[in-house]
C-alpha positions as CSV (number, residue, x, y, z in Angstrom):
1,M,20.4,-22.6,-44.6
2,D,18.9,-19.6,-46.4
3,A,19.1,-21.4,-49.8
4,V,17.4,-24.5,-48.4
5,S,14.6,-22.4,-46.8
6,I,13.9,-20.7,-50.1
7,R,13.4,-24.0,-51.8
8,L,11.1,-25.3,-49.2
9,P,7.3,-24.8,-49.8
10,F,6.4,-21.4,-48.5
11,P,3.7,-21.6,-45.8
12,A,0.3,-20.1,-46.4
13,V,-0.5,-16.7,-44.9
14,R,-3.3,-18.2,-42.8
15,D,-0.7,-20.6,-41.2
16,I,1.7,-17.8,-40.4
17,A,-1.0,-15.6,-39.2
18,A,-2.2,-18.2,-36.7
19,C,1.1,-17.8,-34.9
20,C,1.3,-14.0,-35.0
21,A,-0.5,-11.3,-33.2
22,G,0.7,-8.4,-35.3
23,V,1.1,-7.8,-39.0
24,H,4.8,-6.9,-38.7
25,Q,5.4,-10.3,-37.1
26,I,4.1,-12.0,-40.2
27,V,6.5,-10.0,-42.3
28,G,9.3,-10.9,-40.0
29,R,8.6,-14.6,-40.5
30,V,8.7,-14.1,-44.2
31,A,12.0,-12.3,-44.0
32,A,13.5,-15.2,-42.0
33,A,12.2,-17.7,-44.6
34,R,13.1,-15.6,-47.7
35,P,15.9,-13.2,-46.8
36,H,17.3,-12.7,-50.2
37,A,14.0,-12.5,-52.1
38,V,13.0,-9.0,-53.4
39,A,10.4,-7.4,-51.2
40,L,10.3,-3.9,-52.9
41,R,11.5,-2.3,-56.0
42,Q,11.2,1.1,-57.5
43,A,12.9,2.7,-60.5
44,G,15.7,0.2,-60.7
45,R,16.2,0.0,-56.9
46,T,15.5,-3.2,-55.0
47,L,15.2,-4.1,-51.3
48,S,15.4,-7.6,-50.0
49,Y,13.2,-9.0,-47.3
50,A,16.2,-9.2,-45.0
51,D,17.1,-5.5,-45.6
52,L,13.4,-4.5,-45.3
53,D,13.2,-6.2,-41.9
54,A,16.5,-4.9,-40.7
55,Q,15.8,-1.3,-41.6
56,A,12.4,-1.5,-40.0
57,R,13.9,-2.8,-36.8
58,S,16.4,0.1,-36.9
59,L,13.6,2.6,-37.0
60,A,11.8,0.7,-34.2
61,A,15.0,0.9,-32.0
62,H,15.3,4.6,-32.8
63,L,11.8,5.4,-31.8
64,G,12.3,3.5,-28.5
65,R,15.4,5.5,-27.7
66,L,13.6,8.7,-28.3
67,G,11.0,7.7,-25.7
68,V,8.1,6.8,-28.1
69,M,6.1,4.3,-26.1
70,P,4.3,1.2,-27.5
71,G,0.6,1.9,-28.1
72,S,1.4,5.4,-29.4
73,V,0.4,6.8,-32.8
74,V,3.3,7.7,-35.1
75,A,2.7,9.9,-38.2
76,I,4.7,9.3,-41.3
77,C,5.2,12.1,-43.8
78,L,7.2,10.7,-46.7
79,D,6.7,10.4,-50.4
80,R,5.3,7.2,-51.7
81,S,8.6,5.2,-51.8
82,I,10.5,2.3,-50.5
83,E,11.4,4.4,-47.5
84,Q,7.8,5.0,-46.8
85,V,7.0,1.3,-46.7
86,V,10.0,0.7,-44.5
87,A,8.8,3.4,-42.1
88,T,5.3,1.8,-41.8
89,L,6.9,-1.5,-40.9
90,G,9.2,0.2,-38.5
91,V,6.4,1.9,-36.6
92,L,4.6,-1.4,-36.3
93,N,7.7,-3.1,-35.0
94,A,7.9,-0.4,-32.3
95,G,4.5,-1.5,-31.1
96,C,2.8,1.7,-32.4
97,A,0.1,2.5,-35.0
98,Y,1.0,4.5,-38.0
99,L,-0.8,7.5,-39.6
100,A,0.2,8.4,-43.2
101,L,0.3,12.1,-44.1
102,D,0.3,13.3,-47.6
103,P,3.4,15.6,-48.2
104,A,1.4,17.4,-50.9
105,D,-1.2,18.5,-48.4
106,P,-1.0,22.0,-46.9
107,A,1.3,22.1,-43.9
108,A,-1.6,23.3,-41.7
109,R,-3.7,20.2,-42.6
110,R,-0.8,17.9,-41.8
111,R,-0.3,19.6,-38.4
112,A,-4.0,19.4,-37.7
113,L,-4.1,15.6,-38.3
114,V,-1.0,15.2,-36.1
115,E,-2.8,17.1,-33.3
116,D,-6.1,15.3,-33.8
117,S,-4.5,11.9,-33.7
118,A,-2.4,12.8,-30.7
119,A,0.7,11.5,-32.5
120,A,3.7,11.0,-30.4
121,A,6.2,11.5,-33.2
122,V,6.4,12.3,-36.9
123,V,8.8,10.3,-39.1
124,T,9.8,12.6,-42.0
125,S,12.6,13.8,-44.2
126,A,15.0,16.6,-43.5
127,E,13.3,19.1,-45.8
128,R,9.9,18.6,-44.2
129,R,10.9,18.7,-40.5
130,V,10.2,22.4,-40.4
131,D,6.5,21.7,-41.0
132,F,6.1,20.0,-37.6
133,P,6.9,20.8,-33.9
134,E,10.6,20.0,-33.5
135,S,9.9,17.9,-30.4
136,L,7.9,15.4,-32.5
137,V,10.2,15.1,-35.5
138,V,12.0,11.8,-36.1
139,S,14.5,11.8,-38.9
140,R,14.2,8.9,-41.3
141,D,17.9,9.3,-42.2
142,E,19.1,9.1,-38.6
143,A,17.2,5.9,-38.0
144,D,19.2,4.1,-40.8
145,R,22.4,4.6,-38.6
146,V,20.9,2.9,-35.6
147,E,21.6,-0.7,-34.8
148,P,18.5,-2.8,-35.5
149,A,16.5,-3.9,-32.5
150,S,16.6,-7.7,-31.9
151,P,13.3,-9.4,-32.6
152,A,13.2,-10.6,-29.0
153,D,13.5,-7.0,-27.8
154,L,10.5,-5.7,-29.8
155,P,7.4,-5.1,-27.7
156,P,5.0,-8.0,-28.0
157,P,1.8,-6.9,-29.8
158,R,-1.8,-7.9,-29.1
159,R,-4.4,-8.5,-31.8
160,D,-6.6,-5.7,-30.5
161,D,-3.7,-3.1,-30.7
162,L,-4.1,-0.4,-33.3
163,A,-2.3,-1.0,-36.6
164,Y,-3.1,2.2,-38.4
165,I,-5.3,5.3,-38.6
166,V,-6.6,6.6,-41.9
167,Y,-8.5,9.8,-42.2
168,T,-11.7,10.1,-44.2
169,S,-13.8,13.1,-45.1
170,G,-16.3,14.0,-42.5
171,S,-19.9,15.2,-43.3
172,T,-19.3,18.1,-40.9
173,G,-16.2,19.2,-42.8
174,S,-13.9,17.8,-40.1
175,P,-11.9,14.7,-41.1
176,N,-12.5,11.5,-39.2
177,G,-9.6,9.3,-38.1
178,V,-10.7,5.6,-38.6
179,E,-8.9,3.2,-36.2
180,I,-8.0,-0.3,-37.5
181,T,-6.5,-3.0,-35.4
182,H,-4.1,-5.8,-36.1
183,A,-7.0,-8.3,-35.9
184,N,-8.9,-6.4,-38.5
185,L,-5.9,-6.3,-40.8
186,I,-4.9,-9.9,-40.3
187,N,-8.4,-11.1,-41.3
188,F,-8.0,-9.0,-44.4
189,L,-4.6,-10.5,-45.2
190,V,-5.8,-14.1,-44.8
191,W,-8.8,-13.4,-47.1
192,T,-6.7,-11.8,-49.8
193,D,-4.3,-14.7,-49.8
194,E,-7.2,-17.2,-50.2
195,A,-9.2,-15.2,-52.6
196,F,-6.4,-14.3,-55.0
197,D,-4.1,-17.2,-54.5
198,V,-1.1,-14.9,-53.8
199,T,2.3,-16.7,-54.0
200,P,5.9,-15.6,-53.6
201,D,6.1,-15.5,-57.4
202,D,3.6,-12.7,-57.7
203,I,4.6,-9.1,-58.5
204,A,2.1,-6.5,-57.2
205,S,1.8,-2.9,-58.1
206,H,1.8,0.0,-55.6
207,A,0.4,3.1,-57.1
208,I,-1.9,4.7,-54.5
209,G,-0.8,7.0,-51.8
210,L,-0.8,5.7,-48.2
211,T,-3.4,8.3,-47.1
212,F,-6.0,6.3,-49.1
213,D,-6.7,3.0,-47.4
214,V,-6.8,1.0,-50.7
215,S,-3.0,1.5,-50.7
216,I,-2.9,-0.8,-47.6
217,S,-4.3,-3.6,-49.8
218,E,-1.3,-3.0,-52.1
219,I,1.3,-3.6,-49.4
220,W,0.6,-5.9,-46.5
221,P,-1.1,-8.9,-48.3
222,Y,1.9,-9.2,-50.6
223,L,4.6,-8.8,-48.0
224,A,2.7,-11.4,-45.9
225,A,2.9,-13.8,-48.8
226,G,6.5,-13.2,-49.7
227,A,5.7,-11.6,-53.0
228,T,7.4,-8.6,-54.7
229,I,5.9,-5.1,-54.6
230,T,6.9,-2.7,-57.4
231,L,6.2,1.0,-56.9
232,V,4.8,3.1,-59.8
233,D,6.6,6.3,-60.8
234,E,4.6,9.5,-60.3
235,A,4.7,10.3,-64.0
236,V,3.1,7.0,-64.8
237,R,0.4,6.5,-62.2
238,T,-1.9,9.2,-63.5
239,S,-1.8,8.1,-67.2
240,P,-3.8,5.1,-68.3
241,E,-1.6,4.6,-71.4
242,L,1.7,4.9,-69.4
243,M,0.3,2.7,-66.7
244,R,-0.6,-0.1,-69.1
245,Q,2.9,-0.1,-70.6
246,W,4.5,0.0,-67.1
247,L,2.5,-3.0,-66.0
248,L,3.7,-4.9,-69.0
249,D,7.3,-3.9,-68.7
250,E,7.4,-4.7,-64.9
251,G,5.8,-8.1,-65.3
252,V,3.1,-7.2,-62.8
253,T,0.7,-10.1,-62.0
254,I,-1.7,-8.3,-59.7
255,A,-2.5,-4.7,-60.3
256,T,-4.6,-2.4,-58.2
257,I,-5.9,0.5,-60.3
258,P,-8.1,3.4,-59.3
259,M,-11.7,3.2,-60.7
260,T,-11.5,6.0,-63.2
261,M,-8.3,4.7,-64.7
262,T,-9.7,1.1,-64.7
263,E,-12.6,2.1,-66.9
264,L,-10.3,3.6,-69.5
265,M,-7.8,0.7,-69.4
266,L,-10.5,-1.9,-70.0
267,K,-10.9,-0.4,-73.5
268,M,-7.2,-0.7,-74.4
269,E,-5.6,-3.5,-76.3
270,W,-3.7,-6.0,-74.1
271,P,-1.3,-8.7,-75.4
272,D,-2.5,-12.3,-74.8
273,D,0.8,-13.1,-73.0
274,T,0.6,-10.3,-70.5
275,A,1.7,-11.3,-67.0
276,V,-1.2,-9.5,-65.5
277,R,-3.7,-12.1,-64.1
278,L,-5.8,-9.9,-61.9
279,M,-6.8,-6.2,-62.1
280,L,-8.3,-5.1,-58.8
281,T,-10.4,-1.9,-58.5
282,G,-12.7,-0.2,-56.1
283,G,-13.2,2.9,-54.0
284,D,-15.9,4.2,-56.3
285,V,-18.8,3.0,-58.5
286,L,-17.7,0.7,-61.4
287,R,-19.7,1.5,-64.5
288,A,-18.0,-0.7,-67.1
289,Y,-17.6,-4.4,-67.9
290,P,-14.4,-5.9,-69.3
291,R,-14.8,-7.0,-72.9
292,R,-14.5,-10.6,-74.1
293,G,-10.9,-11.5,-74.8
294,L,-9.2,-9.5,-72.1
295,P,-6.4,-11.7,-70.8
296,F,-6.9,-11.0,-67.1
297,E,-9.8,-11.0,-64.6
298,L,-11.3,-7.8,-63.3
299,V,-12.2,-7.8,-59.6
300,N,-14.6,-5.2,-58.2
301,N,-14.0,-4.5,-54.5
302,Y,-16.3,-2.6,-52.2
303,G,-16.0,-1.5,-48.7
304,P,-15.6,1.6,-46.5
305,S,-12.4,2.5,-44.6
306,E,-14.3,1.8,-41.4
307,C,-14.5,-1.9,-42.3
308,T,-10.8,-2.5,-43.2
309,I,-10.7,-1.6,-46.9
310,I,-12.9,-4.3,-48.5
311,A,-16.1,-5.9,-47.4
312,T,-17.3,-7.5,-50.6
313,Y,-15.7,-8.5,-53.9
314,G,-16.6,-10.1,-57.2
315,V,-15.0,-11.1,-60.5
316,V,-16.7,-8.9,-63.1
317,P,-18.0,-11.1,-66.1
318,R,-16.7,-10.3,-69.5
319,R,-19.3,-9.1,-72.0
320,D,-19.6,-7.6,-75.4
321,E,-21.0,-4.1,-76.0
322,S,-24.5,-4.0,-74.5
323,T,-27.2,-1.5,-73.9
324,D,-27.9,-3.0,-70.5
325,T,-27.5,-0.3,-67.9
326,M,-27.2,-2.6,-64.8
327,L,-24.1,-1.8,-62.8
328,P,-21.6,-4.6,-62.3
329,T,-22.3,-6.2,-58.9
330,I,-20.0,-5.8,-55.9
331,G,-20.0,-9.6,-55.4
332,R,-20.1,-11.4,-52.2
333,P,-18.8,-10.8,-48.6
334,I,-15.2,-11.5,-48.0
335,T,-14.2,-14.1,-45.3
336,G,-15.2,-12.8,-41.9
337,A,-17.6,-10.1,-43.2
338,A,-21.4,-10.0,-42.8
339,I,-23.6,-7.9,-45.0
340,Y,-27.1,-6.9,-43.9
341,L,-29.7,-5.0,-46.0
342,L,-31.9,-3.2,-43.6
343,D,-34.8,-0.7,-43.7
344,E,-35.0,2.6,-41.8
345,F,-36.0,0.7,-38.7
346,R,-32.9,-1.6,-39.0
347,R,-35.1,-4.6,-40.0
348,P,-34.0,-7.0,-42.8
349,V,-35.7,-6.1,-46.1
350,P,-37.5,-8.9,-48.1
351,D,-35.5,-11.0,-50.6
352,G,-34.8,-9.0,-53.7
353,A,-35.7,-5.6,-52.2
354,E,-33.4,-2.7,-51.8
355,G,-32.1,-1.9,-48.4
356,E,-29.3,0.1,-46.7
357,I,-26.0,-1.8,-46.5
358,W,-24.8,-2.5,-43.0
359,I,-21.6,-4.4,-42.5
360,G,-20.6,-6.6,-39.6
361,G,-17.9,-9.1,-38.9
362,A,-14.1,-9.2,-38.3
363,G,-13.2,-6.1,-40.3
364,I,-15.2,-3.6,-38.3
365,G,-12.7,-1.0,-37.0
366,R,-12.5,0.3,-33.5
367,G,-14.2,3.6,-34.4
368,Y,-13.3,7.2,-35.0
369,R,-10.3,8.7,-33.2
370,G,-11.4,11.0,-30.3
371,K,-15.1,11.0,-31.5
372,P,-17.1,8.8,-29.2
373,E,-20.5,10.3,-30.2
374,L,-19.9,9.8,-33.9
375,T,-18.5,6.3,-33.2
376,A,-21.6,5.4,-31.2
377,A,-23.9,6.7,-34.0
378,R,-22.2,4.8,-36.9
379,F,-20.8,1.7,-35.1
380,V,-23.8,0.0,-33.4
381,A,-24.5,-3.3,-31.7
382,D,-25.0,-6.1,-34.2
383,P,-28.2,-7.9,-33.2
384,F,-27.7,-10.6,-35.9
385,A,-24.2,-11.8,-34.8
386,A,-23.7,-14.7,-32.5
387,V,-20.5,-13.2,-31.1
388,P,-21.2,-11.1,-27.9
389,G,-20.3,-7.5,-28.3
390,A,-20.2,-7.6,-32.0
391,R,-20.9,-4.4,-33.9
392,M,-22.0,-3.4,-37.4
393,Y,-21.3,-0.3,-39.4
394,R,-23.9,1.9,-41.3
395,T,-22.6,2.7,-44.8
396,G,-25.3,4.9,-46.2
397,D,-25.2,2.9,-49.4
398,R,-28.1,0.9,-50.9
399,G,-28.0,-2.6,-52.2
400,R,-30.1,-5.6,-53.3
401,W,-29.4,-9.3,-53.2
402,L,-29.6,-10.9,-56.6
403,P,-30.8,-14.5,-57.2
404,S,-27.1,-15.4,-58.0
405,G,-26.2,-14.5,-54.4
406,E,-24.3,-11.4,-55.4
407,L,-24.9,-8.0,-54.1
408,A,-26.1,-5.3,-56.5
409,F,-25.0,-1.8,-55.6
410,C,-27.9,0.6,-56.0
411,G,-26.2,3.9,-55.2
412,R,-26.0,6.1,-52.2
413,I,-29.2,6.8,-50.2
414,D,-28.9,10.4,-51.5
415,N,-27.8,9.6,-55.1
416,Q,-31.3,9.5,-56.6
417,T,-32.8,12.6,-58.2
418,K,-36.0,13.7,-59.7
419,I,-36.1,15.5,-63.1
420,R,-39.5,16.8,-64.1
421,G,-41.1,14.4,-61.7
422,V,-39.3,11.3,-62.9
423,R,-37.0,9.5,-60.4
424,I,-33.7,8.8,-61.9
425,E,-30.7,6.7,-60.9
426,L,-27.7,8.8,-61.9
427,D,-25.4,5.8,-62.2
428,E,-27.8,4.1,-64.6
429,V,-27.3,7.0,-67.0
430,A,-23.5,6.9,-66.5
431,V,-23.4,3.2,-67.2
432,G,-25.4,3.7,-70.4
433,L,-23.0,6.5,-71.5
434,Q,-20.0,4.4,-71.0
435,R,-21.4,1.8,-73.4
436,H,-20.6,4.3,-76.2
437,P,-17.3,3.3,-77.9
438,G,-16.0,6.9,-77.8
439,V,-16.5,7.3,-74.0
440,G,-13.8,6.0,-71.6
441,S,-15.2,7.0,-68.3
442,A,-18.3,9.0,-67.3
443,V,-20.2,10.4,-64.4
444,V,-23.6,12.1,-64.4
445,V,-24.8,14.6,-61.9
446,A,-28.0,16.6,-61.3
447,R,-27.3,20.4,-61.4
448,E,-29.3,23.4,-60.3
449,D,-27.2,26.3,-61.7
450,A,-28.4,29.9,-61.5
451,G,-31.2,30.7,-64.0
452,R,-31.9,27.0,-64.8
453,D,-34.2,24.4,-63.5
454,R,-32.8,21.1,-62.3
455,Y,-31.1,19.2,-65.1
456,L,-28.7,16.3,-65.8
457,A,-25.1,17.0,-66.8
458,A,-22.8,14.3,-68.1
459,Y,-19.0,14.5,-67.7
460,F,-16.8,12.1,-69.7
461,I,-13.3,11.3,-70.6
462,P,-13.1,10.4,-74.3
463,A,-11.8,6.9,-75.1
464,G,-9.6,8.2,-77.9
465,P,-8.5,11.4,-79.7
466,I,-11.9,12.0,-81.3
467,V,-14.3,13.7,-78.9
468,P,-17.9,12.4,-79.5
469,R,-20.5,15.1,-80.3
470,A,-23.1,15.8,-77.6
471,A,-25.9,15.1,-80.2
472,D,-24.4,11.7,-81.0
473,L,-24.1,10.8,-77.3
474,R,-27.7,11.9,-76.7
475,D,-29.0,9.8,-79.7
476,F,-27.0,6.8,-78.4
477,L,-28.6,7.0,-75.0
478,A,-32.1,7.6,-76.5
479,Q,-31.9,4.1,-77.9
480,F,-32.4,2.5,-74.5
481,L,-33.2,5.3,-71.9
482,P,-36.4,7.3,-71.4
483,R,-36.3,10.9,-72.6
484,A,-36.2,12.2,-69.0
485,Y,-33.0,10.3,-68.4
486,L,-31.1,12.1,-71.2
487,P,-28.5,14.7,-70.0
488,A,-29.0,18.3,-71.0
489,A,-25.3,18.9,-71.1
490,F,-22.2,16.8,-72.1
491,V,-18.8,18.0,-71.0
492,A,-15.6,16.3,-72.2
493,L,-12.7,16.4,-69.7
494,D,-9.0,15.5,-69.9
495,A,-9.3,13.9,-66.5
496,M,-11.9,13.6,-63.7
497,P,-11.3,15.8,-60.7
498,L,-10.5,13.5,-57.8
499,T,-10.6,13.8,-54.0
500,R,-7.6,13.0,-51.9
501,N,-9.0,9.4,-51.7
502,A,-9.0,9.0,-55.5
503,K,-12.8,9.3,-55.8
504,V,-14.5,11.6,-58.2
505,D,-14.7,15.1,-56.7
506,Y,-18.2,16.0,-57.7
507,A,-18.0,19.5,-56.2
508,A,-15.1,20.3,-58.6
509,L,-16.9,19.4,-61.8
510,P,-17.2,22.6,-63.9
511,V,-20.5,24.2,-64.7
512,P,-21.3,23.2,-68.3
513,G,-20.4,26.0,-70.7
514,E,-17.5,27.3,-68.5
515,I,-14.9,25.2,-70.3
516,D,-14.2,23.9,-73.8
517,G,-16.1,20.7,-74.0
518,G,-14.1,19.3,-76.9
519,T,-14.7,19.7,-80.6
520,P,-17.2,22.5,-81.0
521,E,-20.5,21.4,-82.6
522,I,-22.0,23.4,-85.4
523,K,-25.5,24.4,-84.3
524,R,-28.1,24.6,-87.0
525,M,-30.2,27.7,-86.5
526,P,-33.9,27.9,-87.3
527,Q,-34.3,28.4,-91.1
528,S,-38.0,28.6,-92.1
529,S,-40.3,31.3,-91.0
530,T,-42.2,28.7,-88.9
531,E,-39.0,27.6,-87.1
532,R,-37.9,31.3,-86.5
533,R,-41.3,32.3,-85.0
534,L,-41.5,29.1,-82.9
535,A,-37.9,29.7,-81.7
536,A,-38.9,33.2,-80.6
537,I,-41.8,31.8,-78.6
538,V,-39.6,29.1,-76.9
539,E,-36.8,31.6,-76.2
540,G,-39.3,33.9,-74.5
541,V,-40.8,31.1,-72.4
542,L,-37.4,29.7,-71.3
543,G,-35.7,33.0,-71.0
544,I,-32.7,32.1,-73.1
545,D,-31.3,33.2,-76.5
546,A,-30.1,31.6,-79.7
547,I,-31.9,28.3,-79.5
548,G,-30.9,25.9,-82.3
549,A,-33.3,24.1,-84.6
550,D,-32.3,20.8,-83.1
551,D,-32.2,21.8,-79.4
552,D,-34.5,19.8,-77.2
553,F,-37.0,21.9,-75.3
554,F,-36.9,19.6,-72.2
555,L,-33.1,19.3,-72.2
556,L,-32.9,23.1,-72.2
557,G,-34.8,23.2,-68.9
558,G,-38.4,23.0,-70.1
559,H,-41.0,21.2,-68.1
560,S,-44.8,20.5,-68.4
561,I,-45.9,24.0,-67.1
562,L,-43.5,25.8,-69.5
563,A,-44.6,23.4,-72.2
564,T,-48.2,24.4,-71.7
565,Q,-47.2,28.1,-72.3
566,V,-45.4,27.2,-75.5
567,V,-48.4,25.2,-76.8
568,I,-50.9,28.0,-75.9
569,Q,-48.7,30.7,-77.6
570,S,-48.1,28.5,-80.6
571,R,-51.9,27.9,-81.0
572,E,-52.4,31.7,-81.1
573,A,-49.5,32.4,-83.4
574,F,-50.2,29.7,-86.0
575,G,-53.9,29.2,-85.6
576,V,-53.6,25.4,-85.3
577,D,-55.0,23.0,-82.7
578,L,-51.8,21.9,-80.8
579,T,-51.6,19.7,-77.7
580,L,-48.9,18.9,-75.1
581,R,-48.6,15.5,-76.7
582,D,-47.4,17.2,-79.9
583,L,-44.6,18.9,-78.1
584,F,-43.6,15.8,-76.1
585,A,-43.5,13.8,-79.4
586,A,-41.4,16.4,-81.2
587,P,-39.6,18.6,-78.6
588,T,-37.1,20.3,-80.9
589,I,-37.8,23.5,-82.8
590,A,-37.4,21.7,-86.1
591,G,-39.7,18.8,-85.0
592,F,-42.4,20.9,-83.5
593,A,-42.3,23.3,-86.4
594,A,-42.8,20.4,-88.8
595,A,-45.9,19.3,-86.7
596,I,-47.3,22.8,-87.0
597,E,-46.7,23.0,-90.7
598,G,-48.3,19.6,-91.1
599,Q,-51.4,20.8,-89.4
600,I,-51.4,24.0,-91.5
601,L,-51.1,21.9,-94.6
602,E,-54.0,19.6,-93.5
603,Q,-56.2,22.6,-92.9
604,I,-55.2,24.1,-96.3
605,T,-56.4,21.0,-98.2
606,R,-59.9,21.5,-96.7
607,M,-60.1,25.3,-97.4
608,P,-61.4,27.4,-100.2
609,T,-58.7,29.0,-102.4
610,G,-59.2,32.5,-101.0
611,R,-58.9,31.4,-97.5
612,V,-55.7,29.5,-98.3
613,T,-54.1,32.6,-99.7
614,T,-55.0,34.5,-96.5
615,M,-53.7,31.8,-94.2
616,L,-50.4,31.4,-96.0
617,G,-49.9,35.2,-95.7
618,E,-50.6,35.0,-91.9
619,A,-48.2,32.1,-91.4
620,A,-45.4,33.9,-93.2
621,Q,-45.6,36.9,-90.9
């Protein structure tokens, strides 16, 4: 019977989901239809759907015997592994919601999340049980020895039951537990199956820790479709080169890759016969396009945790190297999602105008665990929905509808900056920097370090062993960006510092000059007497030492008021009629000195011989 069922056409996820109230029920149906198919594999180990289902039901039975009631929250503190996936399914089978804890976190943080979530139990390993109150600990090893609960004895779920809680960073410094229901998650599974045409023949990667909600998109859509999930080794998942080879060796067809690694991997060479057909990314701003000839599609996903992982998605078009600084779009709403662009009064903005992104629809979570005031502030009534009681979520992101019907991501509400009076989109500069062939991934931030005026700093990961020079990167950007957009500092990093949710940790970016930024550049010091005298003036105005002949006055922190001082002092020192326009046109020591010498030479040609001798002597002092 099993062999016959495997040969029969496998039903679509939407058809199975129509008969199931809980995500675990969908996986149970798959296990009955494909018992011998490989559900999970990791480092040579495999687990069939039948064994996955049985082990999960053993844990469910164990939780029930220990008195954990349906509707409770159960924390899971296990390494990213086959056992961790089994545990999540077991918790759901027990009628509970799961909360993943990162074993690498400090024990105090893990205990705080257990307390904040009011978890009734913690499923963990023997070596970590000392980190939690003994009354809450459930041994994963002991559960394996328990007879599996019969499917008929499992508590019947409801679609509005919680499926999981995931904690996000709170603006107040306190993490917020986002509550997601089975209905939210089932809508996501159905969309994934339809959008990506997932089949039992697919092999999907699982590389992201469960504490980051993107990892949920690596698990449940593929288990619901009867596909195989292969888990990435820890030594592989942080290296773009090793990850690429691992994907090829494992025959992965759908890979979910963190954003910073995606941008690096897009510049690698891929064989035409690779099994990878889709590379999915998200969780941060995508600043790169796939080049023509890549043998797979790149999909850019967007959505906050509060809206069940993904709210919009789009296939990123392939393109050759370009100086266009427009970010790749974040596509269109997924099935069941609604996107609104609203002004500060929550009114729709005109077509083509920027507005704050609000999200409505079937993916909107229940709210924040134990924080009704915060929930009420961020999850508000949706006046545009036809469904009574519908809510929408305020993202804090800005977007703009394009004529193509796709949504352009325009940054965070707070991600614009002003440098010397010019409003700058930081992502626009980063996108331009990543066009350089020597740059793999980049971010740009506005800094206000001690002793310096506000300036732009670019941080990048080189695309190869040769680290591009700052001067070369600045010249490259100057081809298509205004001068005010050019970073004053370029810092090469081995890897971007990341938050626990795999996003760039901007607070951890080093102050430029505190680390080795790559191959040291040879600074050309002022040579002529004019350059040396001018350098002394500029150093005095800016309050810094050892200015190079090719250093840009404005990139060193200069602005119009300081520029006026330089021009006035230079007029007095050299006896020439300089203007601010001269300094803006030639803002380096070498360039401005050449302008000064040009004016001196012009005056000399109109002077008597005696006066020329006197003036040359003054200029040389």
